[in-house]
N, C-alpha and C positions, 0 to 999 in steps of 0.2 A: 352590349360589356357586360362581365360578370361582375357581381360585388367581391373585392379580395376577403375572403373569410378566413382566420385561423384553423389548423386542424380540429381545434379543442372546440371553436363555436358551431362546428358543421353539426356533430352528431351531439344532440342533446341529451337524449334518455332511449330505453331499449319499450318498446308496447307491450305491454302483459296483458291480451287479454283472450276471451275462449277464441277467436278465431285465430290469433296468432301463437296459439299454441298447438293450434292444431296441424297449422302451417309447418313449425318445428318438426312436430313426428311426422307429418306423411310427406311435406315436400322438401322438406329442408331448408326451409326461408324462414330469416329474422326479418322483423317489423322493427324498424327504431324511425324517433322523431327526430328532425333535422330541421335547422333553419331554414324558415322559407325562402330565403334568397339562393339558398343552396342549389346545385343542379346535378345531374347524376354523375358526371365527369369528376367534382368534386367531392360527391359523397362516396364515390369507390376508391377515388384518390386517399381521402382522409381513414376509412378502414382499411385497406392496405399497408399504410402508414401505422399508423396506433396499433393495431392488431396483428398485425401480421400475416395478412390471410389474403387468399387470393378468388377476387368478387368473378365470380362468373357475368352476374345480370345485377340490375337495379331498376325496378321500378318503382312509380312516384304518384301517391294519389295527396291531391291537395281537399283539404277540407273547409270550406267555407265558414264563418262564424256565421253564428244564428244573429239574426237582425230580430233584437226586442223593443216593443212598444210600454211605455208608460205616459197615458195621458197625452199631452203632446212632445214628448221627448222619444228620440229614436236613438238605440246605441246597436254596435255591431260587436261580437265577442271576435276575439282575434282568429287568425287562420293558423290553422297546424297543417303541416306537411310531412306526409310518412311516408319513409323510402322503406321499401319491400326487396330485400337482398337475396342473391342466391349466391353460395359460394361454392366455388371450383372440389375444392376437396374437403371430405368429411372431419378427418382427425383436426382439423383448425375449428370445423364449428362448435366443439365442446367449448369451447373458450369464449367465446359470442354468448353461448345460453348459459355459462355460469355466471359473467361477468352480468347478465340481464334477468337472472334470480338472486343478487344482491351482494356481489362479490367477484374479484378474479380467483381462479382455483390457485393454489399456491401447493408445494410438496407437502407442508404440513397438514392442510386440508386432505389432501389424496390419502396420505397415511392413515388420518383419522377415518374419514370414511372407509376405508378397506378394514380399519380394525373393528367399527363397529357392524359391518356385514359380515365377519365371521361367527 
């Protein structure tokens, strides 16, 4: 039985590393940090409803927290779940990459970008 999560709890943050930026450029995939209890169908549903995109495939990798020892005490770091998402259509991909870069593109930012490149 899956935990009932809201759409805003499922997707936590984009993962911006060198490897994830190469995935964006070469294979048109985006990496997102998600809630540890979220499954593939919940992630797909959240992306489709929040960003209005069509998701082709969702892959998940789970990173266990490191075990750290100090004298006789032992602690374990937090679990991190990363979803690597492939989208169906190319034009909706730009919305997610700009959201990962620090903000959602609006008409004003697109007008400003076109003025600066001319």
